[in-house]
N, C-alpha and C positions, 0 to 999 in steps of 0.2 A: 440481463442488463449489465452486470459487472463486466462481462466480456466485451459488450458493445461499447461501453465507456472506455475500457482499456484500449480497444482498437481505435476509437476516435482520438484518444490522446496520442497513441503511437503514430497515427497519421497526421498529427498536428491540427486536427479539425475540432477545436474547442467549441465552435458554434454548434456542431452536431452533438457534442457532449452535452452542452447546455440544453439543446432541444430534447435530448433523451430524458433529462431530469425535470423538464417543465411539467408541472402538475403532479409530480410524484408525491404520494403521501409520506408523512414522516416515518412511518413504520417501514415502508419499502426503502426509503433513503437510508435508514439505519442498517437494514439488511445488506444493502449494496456496499455501504461503508465497511461493514464487518467482513464481507467477502473480499473486497479489495485489500483490506488490511491483512487478512490471512494470506492472500497471495503474495503480498509484499514481504511479509515476514518469512514465508516459505522461500522466496527468492533469495533473501539475505542468508538464510540457512544453507541453501545450495552453494552460494558463493563461498561461505565460510568452510563448507565441506571440501569444495574444490581447492581451497587454499591450504588444506591440510589441518584445519583446526580439529582438535581431538573431540571437542564438544561444540558442534556448530550452533546449537540453540543457546548455550551459555554465551558464546561469542556474540551472537545476534543481540541478546539481552544487554550485554555490556555496551555494545555499539549504540543501541537505542537509548539506554540510560544516559550515556554521555551526550548524545544529541539533545535529549530532553533537558539536561542540565544547562547545556549551552544556550538553548532557546530561552529557557527561563531567565538566564542572566542578561539577555539582550533587552 
């Protein structure tokens, strides 16, 4: 389901994404959210590694922490 939601988003078809989630129980929705979050963090790690960061995960954590602080301030 996580891959299907990602594909719907990549194709700009949010109606299909919403249809995929219709009737999904909370436990499944939570599992999908965790899978997508893991993929997102992994992608940030890859970008940091490609940019030459010596510790890609530490860079990702700093980035996400800064974004969380900025969001909280809004």
